[in-house]
Structure formats: C-alpha cells, structure tokens
C-alpha positions as a Markdown table, in Angstrom:
| # | Residue | x | y | z |
|---|---|---|---|---|
| 1 | Unk | 7.6 | -58.9 | 13.7 |
| 2 | Unk | 10.5 | -60.4 | 13.3 |
| 3 | Unk | 12.0 | -63.5 | 11.1 |
| 4 | Unk | 11.9 | -66.3 | 13.4 |
| 5 | Unk | 7.8 | -65.7 | 13.6 |
| 6 | Unk | 7.5 | -65.9 | 9.7 |
| 7 | Unk | 9.9 | -68.7 | 9.7 |
| 8 | Unk | 8.1 | -70.7 | 12.6 |
| 9 | Unk | 4.5 | -69.8 | 10.0 |
| 10 | Unk | 6.2 | -71.5 | 7.2 |
| 11 | Unk | 7.4 | -74.8 | 9.2 |
| 12 | Unk | 3.7 | -75.0 | 10.3 |
| 13 | Unk | 2.5 | -74.4 | 7.0 |
| 14 | Unk | 5.2 | -77.3 | 5.3 |
| 15 | Unk | 3.9 | -79.6 | 8.4 |
| 16 | Unk | 0.5 | -79.4 | 7.2 |
| 17 | Unk | 1.3 | -79.7 | 3.3 |
| 18 | Unk | 3.0 | -83.3 | 4.7 |
| 19 | Unk | 0.1 | -84.6 | 6.8 |
| 20 | Unk | -1.9 | -83.6 | 3.6 |
| 21 | Unk | 0.0 | -85.4 | 1.1 |
| 22 | Unk | 0.5 | -88.3 | 3.2 |
| 23 | Unk | -3.2 | -88.4 | 3.3 |
| 24 | Unk | -4.3 | -88.0 | 0.0 |
| 25 | Unk | -1.7 | -90.7 | -1.1 |
| 26 | Unk | -2.7 | -93.1 | 1.0 |
| 27 | Unk | -6.3 | -93.6 | -1.7 |
| 28 | Unk | -8.6 | -94.1 | 0.7 |
| 29 | Unk | -10.8 | -91.3 | 0.1 |
| 30 | Unk | -13.5 | -92.7 | 2.3 |
| 31 | Unk | -11.1 | -93.3 | 5.0 |
| 32 | Unk | -9.2 | -90.1 | 5.2 |
| 33 | Unk | -11.5 | -87.7 | 3.9 |
| 34 | Unk | -13.0 | -85.6 | 6.8 |
| 35 | Unk | -8.5 | -85.6 | 8.0 |
| 36 | Unk | -7.9 | -84.3 | 4.5 |
| 37 | Unk | -10.7 | -81.6 | 4.8 |
| 38 | Unk | -10.1 | -80.7 | 8.6 |
| 39 | Unk | -6.1 | -80.1 | 8.1 |
| 40 | Unk | -7.0 | -77.9 | 4.6 |
| 41 | Unk | -9.1 | -75.7 | 7.1 |
| 42 | Unk | -6.4 | -75.6 | 9.4 |
| 43 | Unk | -4.1 | -74.9 | 6.5 |
| 44 | Unk | -5.8 | -72.1 | 5.6 |
| 45 | Unk | -6.4 | -70.7 | 8.6 |
| 46 | Unk | -2.3 | -70.9 | 8.8 |
| 47 | Unk | -2.0 | -69.3 | 5.3 |
| 48 | Unk | -4.6 | -66.5 | 6.1 |
| 49 | Unk | -2.6 | -65.4 | 9.4 |
| 50 | Unk | 0.6 | -65.1 | 7.6 |
| 51 | Unk | -0.2 | -63.7 | 4.7 |
| 52 | Unk | -2.4 | -60.6 | 6.7 |
| 53 | Unk | 0.9 | -60.4 | 8.9 |
| 54 | Unk | 3.0 | -59.9 | 5.7 |
| 55 | Unk | 0.7 | -57.2 | 4.0 |
| 56 | Unk | 0.0 | -55.6 | 7.4 |
| 57 | Unk | 4.0 | -55.5 | 8.8 |
| 58 | Unk | 6.2 | -56.9 | 6.3 |
| 59 | Unk | 5.9 | -55.5 | 3.0 |
| 60 | Unk | 5.2 | -52.0 | 4.7 |
| 61 | Unk | 8.3 | -52.0 | 6.8 |
| 62 | Unk | 10.3 | -53.1 | 3.8 |
| 63 | Unk | 9.1 | -50.7 | 1.8 |
| 64 | Unk | 10.2 | -48.0 | 3.5 |
| 65 | Unk | 13.8 | -49.2 | 3.7 |
| 66 | Unk | 16.2 | -46.6 | 1.9 |
| 67 | Unk | 17.4 | -49.2 | -0.1 |
| 68 | Unk | 15.8 | -49.2 | -3.8 |
| 69 | Unk | 16.3 | -52.5 | -3.8 |
| 70 | Unk | 14.6 | -54.1 | -1.0 |
| 71 | Unk | 11.7 | -51.3 | -1.3 |
| 72 | Unk | 11.1 | -53.1 | -5.7 |
| 73 | Unk | 11.7 | -56.9 | -4.0 |
| 74 | Unk | 9.2 | -55.9 | -1.1 |
| 75 | Unk | 6.8 | -54.5 | -3.6 |
| 76 | Unk | 7.3 | -57.1 | -6.2 |
| 77 | Unk | 6.5 | -60.1 | -3.9 |
| 78 | Unk | 3.7 | -58.3 | -2.6 |
| 79 | Unk | 2.2 | -58.0 | -6.2 |
| 80 | Unk | 3.2 | -62.1 | -7.0 |
| 81 | Unk | 1.8 | -63.3 | -3.7 |
| 82 | Unk | -2.0 | -62.0 | -4.9 |
| 83 | Unk | -2.1 | -65.1 | -7.6 |
| 84 | Unk | -0.9 | -67.3 | -5.3 |
| 85 | Unk | -3.6 | -66.2 | -2.3 |
| 86 | Unk | -6.2 | -66.8 | -5.2 |
| 87 | Unk | -5.1 | -70.1 | -6.3 |
| 88 | Unk | -5.2 | -71.1 | -2.4 |
| 89 | Unk | -8.5 | -69.9 | -1.9 |
| 90 | Unk | -9.9 | -71.7 | -4.6 |
| 91 | Unk | -8.3 | -74.8 | -3.4 |
| 92 | Unk | -9.1 | -74.5 | 0.0 |
| 93 | Unk | -12.7 | -74.3 | -1.0 |
| 94 | Unk | -12.8 | -76.9 | -3.4 |
| 95 | Unk | -11.3 | -79.1 | -0.9 |
| 96 | Unk | -12.4 | -78.6 | 2.7 |
| 97 | Unk | -15.0 | -80.4 | 3.6 |
| 98 | Unk | -15.5 | -84.3 | 3.1 |
| 99 | Unk | -18.0 | -84.3 | 0.8 |
| 100 | Unk | -16.0 | -81.9 | -1.3 |
| 101 | Unk | -13.0 | -84.0 | -0.6 |
| 102 | Unk | -15.1 | -87.0 | -1.7 |
| 103 | Unk | -16.5 | -85.4 | -4.7 |
| 104 | Unk | -12.6 | -84.4 | -6.3 |
| 105 | Unk | -11.2 | -87.6 | -4.9 |
| 106 | Unk | -10.3 | -88.2 | -8.8 |
| 107 | Unk | -8.2 | -85.2 | -9.0 |
| 108 | Unk | -7.2 | -84.0 | -5.6 |
| 109 | Unk | -3.8 | -85.5 | -5.6 |
| 110 | Unk | -2.5 | -83.6 | -8.6 |
| 111 | Unk | -4.1 | -80.6 | -7.8 |
| 112 | Unk | -3.0 | -80.9 | -4.0 |
| 113 | Unk | 0.6 | -81.2 | -6.3 |
| 114 | Unk | 0.5 | -78.0 | -8.2 |
| 115 | Unk | -0.5 | -75.9 | -4.8 |
| 116 | Unk | 1.9 | -77.1 | -3.0 |
| 117 | Unk | 4.6 | -77.1 | -5.2 |
| 118 | Unk | 3.7 | -73.4 | -5.5 |
| 119 | Unk | 2.9 | -72.3 | -1.5 |
| 120 | Unk | 6.6 | -74.3 | -1.8 |
| 121 | Unk | 8.4 | -72.4 | -4.3 |
| 122 | Unk | 7.3 | -69.3 | -2.5 |
| 123 | Unk | 8.2 | -70.3 | 0.5 |
| 124 | Unk | 11.5 | -70.9 | -0.1 |
| 125 | Unk | 12.0 | -67.7 | -2.4 |
| 126 | Unk | 10.7 | -65.6 | 1.2 |
| 127 | Unk | 13.2 | -67.0 | 3.0 |
| 128 | Unk | 16.2 | -67.0 | 1.2 |
| 129 | Unk | 15.7 | -63.2 | -0.9 |
| 130 | Unk | 13.0 | -61.6 | 1.1 |
| 131 | Unk | 13.6 | -62.5 | 4.9 |
| 132 | Unk | 17.1 | -61.3 | 5.1 |
| 133 | Unk | 16.5 | -57.9 | 5.5 |
| 134 | Unk | 14.3 | -58.2 | 8.5 |
| 135 | Unk | 15.1 | -58.4 | 12.1 |
C-alpha cells in the first residue's frame, strides 16, 4: 500500500462525515433519517477497510523499520486506534438504521460531532506524523 491509497481513504471518509453532518444539521430527522443511516453504514464500511489495511500492511511494515522512532510510532498508533475503533463501532451500531436515527434524534448531533472530531484528529495526525514514513 502506498501513501496515496491511505490519503484517498481519508478524503472519502471526510466527505462522508461532511455529508452526514450536513444532513443532521438540517434538523429534519423524518426527512433525513434514511440518508443519515445509509451514509453512516457506508462510512463504517470505508473506516473498516481502511483500518484493516493499516493493521495488515501499514503498521507491520513500519514496525519492521530499522529506526526505533518509526517502530515505536507505529506501535503507539496501532494501540491508540483500538479505542477510537471501538467508539466508532458503538456510534455506527447506534445510527446505522433509520429507526435508530429517529430514536436518537435528540442526541445524534452532539454524538456525531464528538465522534467525527475524534476521527478527524486521528486522520490529521496520521497524515502529518505517520504517513511521511511510507512510500
């Protein structure tokens, strides 16, 4: 895997987060619940594929580096991702169907904002700190 693949995934993930946020901010749950749920499901698929590729290719490759700094960075990122991933799974499970979106309409905006902030921070850190070490 090359850097461009991971960055492209990040762009797709950002785009989906923006779409979901826009739909939520319209504050029309009856009208937008289906689209929100569908986009959350698509986002979950993209995040899942991205994390799988990082676990299978990126972290092992960086962990084999001759530089201690790179090895420890890869291990730290891999450990940290576990918490973010479990938070995202909980979010996805809560909002990936229309009935769940409607049921959680009162708190979806706040929870989405918190979850997406966590994802965006991670994406930025990966692009600034981690991806410089891959081709």
